[in-house]
C-alpha positions as CSV (number, residue, x, y, z in Angstrom):
1,M,-0.1,-0.2,-0.1
2,D,1.5,3.2,-1.1
3,L,0.5,5.6,1.7
4,S,2.3,8.5,0.0
5,K,-0.6,9.0,-2.1
6,K,-4.0,10.6,-0.8
7,S,-6.9,8.5,-1.5
8,T,-10.1,7.1,0.1
9,E,-8.8,3.7,-0.1
10,N,-5.6,4.7,1.9
11,I,-7.7,6.5,4.7
12,E,-9.9,3.2,5.0
13,F,-6.8,0.9,5.3
14,M,-5.1,3.5,7.7
15,I,-8.3,3.4,10.1
16,E,-8.8,-0.1,10.0
17,G,-5.4,-0.6,10.9
18,I,-5.5,1.7,13.8
19,K,-8.5,0.2,15.1
20,N,-7.0,-3.2,14.9
21,K,-4.1,-2.2,16.5
22,L,-5.8,-0.6,19.3
23,R,-8.4,-3.1,19.3
24,V,-11.2,-0.5,19.6
25,V,-14.3,-2.1,21.1
26,N,-16.6,0.3,19.2
27,A,-15.3,0.1,16.1
28,A,-18.2,1.2,14.5
29,A,-17.7,4.7,15.9
30,I,-14.7,5.3,13.8
31,R,-15.2,4.9,10.1
32,S,-13.0,6.0,7.4
33,S,-16.1,7.8,6.1
34,H,-15.7,10.3,8.9
35,F,-12.4,11.4,7.3
36,D,-11.5,13.2,4.2
37,E,-8.1,13.7,2.5
38,E,-7.9,17.5,3.9
39,K,-6.6,15.8,7.2
40,Y,-4.6,13.0,5.4
41,E,-1.1,13.9,6.6
42,E,-2.3,14.2,10.1
43,L,-3.9,10.9,9.9
44,R,-0.9,9.2,8.3
45,D,1.1,10.6,11.3
46,I,-1.2,9.0,13.7
47,Y,-1.3,5.7,11.6
48,E,2.5,5.6,11.6
49,M,3.0,6.3,15.3
50,V,0.3,3.8,16.1
51,M,1.9,1.0,13.7
52,K,5.3,1.8,15.5
53,K,4.4,0.6,19.1
54,D,3.8,-2.9,20.5
55,S,1.5,-1.8,23.4
56,F,-0.5,1.3,24.6
57,S,-1.4,2.6,28.0
58,I,-5.2,3.4,28.6
59,S,-4.2,7.0,28.3
60,E,-2.6,6.9,25.3
61,M,-5.1,5.0,23.5
62,E,-7.9,7.8,24.8
63,A,-5.4,10.4,23.4
64,I,-5.2,8.6,19.8
65,V,-8.8,8.2,19.9
66,N,-9.5,11.8,20.9
67,E,-6.9,13.2,18.1
68,L,-8.9,10.9,15.6
69,G,-12.2,12.7,17.0
70,S,-10.5,16.2,16.2
71,L,-9.6,14.8,12.6
72,R,-13.3,14.1,11.8
73,R,-14.9,16.2,9.3
74,A,-17.7,18.5,10.8
């Protein structure tokens, strides 16, 4: 997957990867359709950070989910 290109497919790939890695309980609350390409770089930064870590504290997971919430389209 070439994440250097902004696309709906890449957004969906990254969101699914983040949800799987964080083991999000309410996965339906975070959908790729909630994000647009305008915030692509920020989303990619979060994705890369999440994929590098092996585990997360509760506060880290809350911070990541809050940051994703701030990137959602209005």
